[in-house]
N, C-alpha and C positions, 0 to 999 in steps of 0.2 A: 272963358267957353269949354274949356276941358271939363270943368266940374259939371256943367250942364249936359254935356254929352255923356259922360260917365253914368250921371244919375238917369238920363233918359234910357240908356243901354239896360241898366238893372230893371227899370220899368217895363220895358219891353219883353225882357226875359221873364219876368213874373207874368205878365200877360200871356206870353206863349205858354208857359208851364201850366197855367191854369185851362189854357185851351187844348191841352195835351198835345202840343205840338213840338215834338221832340227837337226836330232839326231847327225849328225857330228858337228855341230855347238855347240850344248848344252852340247858337251862332255867336252867343256872349264870349265864348272861350276859345282861348289858343289851343291849337291841337295836341300841344305839350303840357297843357296845364298842369300844375301841382296841387292836388286837394288833400285837404286835411280833415278829419273827423267824420268822413262819410263810410265808416265801417271798413269792409274788405274791398273796397273799390280799386280798381289798377290805376296808375298814373296814366294821364292823357285823357283825351276826349271819350275814349272807349269805357273808361272806368266811369265817367259821369253819364254815358249812354246806359250801362249796366244798371245804375243806380236808380235811374229814372225810368226805366223798364220796371225794375223790380217795385218801385212804388207804385207805378201804374197797375200792376198786377195784384198788388197786396191792398191798393186803396184807389179803386177806380174811379170814385167820386173825389179824389183828394183836390185840395185848392190851397193857396196861401193867400193871406191878406197882408199888405205890406202896411206896418205901422210908421215907421221911419226910414229913411235913406240919408245918410251923411256923407260928405264928399269932402276930401283934402286932397285935390291934385289927383293923383294916381291911386289913391286909397280910398274905398267906398264901403261903407257899413249899412248893411240891410236888416232892419228888425223886422220879423213877420210872424203870423201865427199860421201853423199848418191845421187843417182841418181834413177829416177824411174817416169813411168806414172801412174797417179790416174786412174786407170780402173776399180776400184770395191769401195765399201762403205770402208771408212777408219774412225773410231771414231764416227760413226753415219752420217757422212757427204755422200753425193753421189757420186759417181764417176764424176770427172770433165774432165777426158781426158787431164788433164794438165800434163805436163812435169815438175819435180821437181829436183832441185839441192840444196842440203842444207849440208852445212858444219857441223861436230860434233866433240866430243872428247869424248873418254870412257877412265875412270880411272880404272883401275883394282887392286884389293890386292888379291895376291896368298896365300895359304896355301897348302903344301905338293903336288904342282902341279895343284891345281883346284882354278878356281876364285870363292872366299867366299863373296866377296862384290865388288858392281860395280856402279860408278856414270855415268851417259849419260849427256852431256851438249851440247843441241842443242837449236836453235832460235825457240821454238815452234810456236811462233806468224808469223813469217816469212814463216815457213812450211805450217801453215793453210792459210794465205795468198795465197801463190803459188797455193795450190788446189782450190782456191775460196771459201773458208769456212768462211772467213771472210772478204767480200767485202767493208764493211764500213772502216775497216782499210786500205784496199788496197786503197780506195779512199782518204783517210787522209793522208796516206804515199806519194801518187802521188802529191796531193797538197802543201805537206810540202816540198818535194822535188823541185818540181816547184818554190815555193817561195824562196826556198835556192839558186836554181840556178839565180834566178833574182837578188837576193841581192848580190851574188858573182860577177856579171857582171858589 
């Protein structure tokens, strides 16, 4: 039963995230949640709130689509894809109007029905390249891809 409850909690949180319902999304988390991989967020629910607000400002149309949710007791893995158009400032970078598709994984640790620790695994460089925040890397990446394609032929 615990497995089903934890999976359902993640599904509801994803639905609330997509509905831009911050309080509904944050209901998944314990007030003192420890989060890893979210950039410069603060510990606790306040840090997640700031991250949610920052993403909403930068990507007002943002959403996630869940591909997989795996559960082993109190541990839940959620594989998803993020979609959104960079229409506002994000992490100090101006709006680029670019559409982003970025895969990610969240690993949650539950205690008594609340997530007490979470790890986010995403390709931050790929995300920043996609919004145009790292043009020098995008240029180098394109060159490397072109060179690799030539070698493969």
